C-alpha positions in Angstrom: -0.2 0.1 0.2 1.0 3.4 -0.7 2.4 5.6 2.2 0.3 8.9 1.0 -2.8 6.6 1.0 -2.0 5.4 4.7 -1.5 9.0 5.4 -4.8 10.0 3.9 -6.5 7.2 6.0 -4.8 8.3 9.3 -5.9 11.8 8.7 -9.5 11.0 7.7 -9.6 8.7 10.7 -8.1 11.6 12.9 -10.5 13.9 11.5 -13.6 11.6 12.3 -12.5 10.6 15.4 -11.8 14.3 16.2 -15.3 15.2 14.9 -17.6 12.2 16.9 -15.4 13.6 20.1 -16.3 17.3 19.3 -20.2 16.1 18.8 -20.3 13.7 21.5 -18.5 16.6 24.0 -20.9 18.9 22.7 -24.0 16.6 23.3 -22.7 16.1 27.0 -22.5 19.7 27.6 -25.7 20.4 26.3 -27.2 17.9 28.1 -25.8 18.8 31.1 -26.4 22.5 30.6 -30.5 21.4 30.1 -30.1 19.3 33.2 -28.7 22.4 35.2 -31.5 24.9 33.5 -34.6 22.5 34.5 -33.2 22.4 38.0 -32.7 26.1 38.2 -36.2 26.7 36.8 -37.5 24.4 39.1 -35.7 26.3 42.0 -37.0 29.8 40.9 -40.7 28.4 40.8 -40.1 27.4 44.6 -38.4 30.7 45.4 -41.2 32.7 43.5 -44.0 30.5 45.7 -42.1 31.1 48.8 -41.8 34.9 48.1 -45.6 35.1 47.1 -46.3 33.3 50.2 -44.5 36.1 52.3 -45.7 38.7 50.5 -49.5 37.6 51.0 -48.4 37.4 54.9 -46.6 40.7 55.1 -49.7 42.2 53.5 -52.2 40.6 55.7 -50.0 41.9 58.8 -49.9 45.3 57.4 -53.7 45.2 56.7 -54.3 44.2 60.2 -52.1 46.9 61.6 -54.2 49.3 59.8 -57.3 47.9 61.0 -56.0 48.0 64.4 -54.8 51.6 63.9 -58.7 52.7 63.3 -59.8 50.3 65.9 -57.9 51.6 68.5 -60.1 54.2 70.1 -63.0 51.8 70.9 -60.7 49.3 72.6 -61.0 48.9 76.3 -57.3 50.2 77.2 -57.9 53.3 75.1 -57.4 56.0 77.8 -59.5 58.6 75.9 -63.1 59.4 74.6 -63.2 57.4 71.1 -65.4 60.7 69.9 -62.2 62.7 70.6 -59.9 60.9 68.4 -59.3 61.7 64.7 -57.5 59.2 62.6 -54.8 60.8 60.4 -53.1 57.5 59.2 -50.0 58.9 58.0 -47.2 59.9 58.9 -49.0 59.6 62.7 -51.8 57.6 63.5 -54.1 59.7 66.0 -54.7 62.8 67.1 -56.7 63.1 70.3 -58.3 66.3 71.7 -59.3 65.3 75.8 -62.2 67.0 76.9 -63.4 67.7 73.3 -66.7 65.8 73.5 -67.6 67.8 76.6 -67.0 71.2 74.9 -63.6 71.8 77.3 -60.6 70.6 75.2 -57.7 70.0 77.7 -54.9 69.3 75.4 -53.8 67.6 72.5 -52.1 64.3 72.0 -50.5 63.1 69.0 -50.7 59.4 68.9 -48.6 56.5 66.9 -50.1 53.1 67.2 -48.1 49.9 66.8 -48.6 46.3 66.6 -47.2 43.3 65.8 -43.7 41.6 66.6 -41.4 44.6 65.2 -42.9 47.9 67.1 -40.2 50.5 65.9 -40.8 53.9 64.7 -39.9 55.0 61.5 -37.3 57.5 60.8 -40.2 60.0 60.1 -42.2 59.1 63.1 -38.8 59.4 65.3 -38.4 62.9 63.5 -41.9 64.0 64.2 -42.0 63.0 68.1 -38.5 64.8 68.5 -40.3 68.0 66.7 -43.1 67.8 69.0 -40.7 67.2 72.0 -38.8 70.4 71.2 -41.9 72.3 71.1 -41.8 72.6 67.3 -45.6 72.9 66.8 -47.7 75.9 65.9 -51.2 77.0 65.2 -52.1 78.5 61.7 -55.1 79.3 60.2 -56.2 79.9 56.7 -58.9 82.5 55.7 -60.7 81.7 52.7 -62.1 85.1 50.8 -65.7 85.4 50.8 -67.5 85.0 47.7 -67.5 88.0 45.4 -70.0 90.6 45.9 -71.9 91.7 42.9 
């Protein structure tokens, strides 16, 4: 047999082996990638489900807290006449005018209601508390001009 033919056959076999190896490795890597991708999709779906459940729990807690804020004047531990309380909601919950129901207001109470495990004031609530404690409160009145006279 001719050495040129043998070299050509060896080169052809080597190229064939290289191509087969390339496609086998490519197939294995794609198979592993698709398997990994499916696992990651499942993990992502589980994580989404967990996040949704946590969001619903958090939302219920917030709504429950808002309900408690508005219900507080009617609870037994509320020390004032419920008719003297005015719900504001944000950034503070209530303003109470003790004595207002009898026509003799004795003071003004600015009240924040907290419920749940984490009863901490927000930065804005802390700032408002500090402003009140520092006496940075004032009365202002706006007079609306009367209707134009004809």
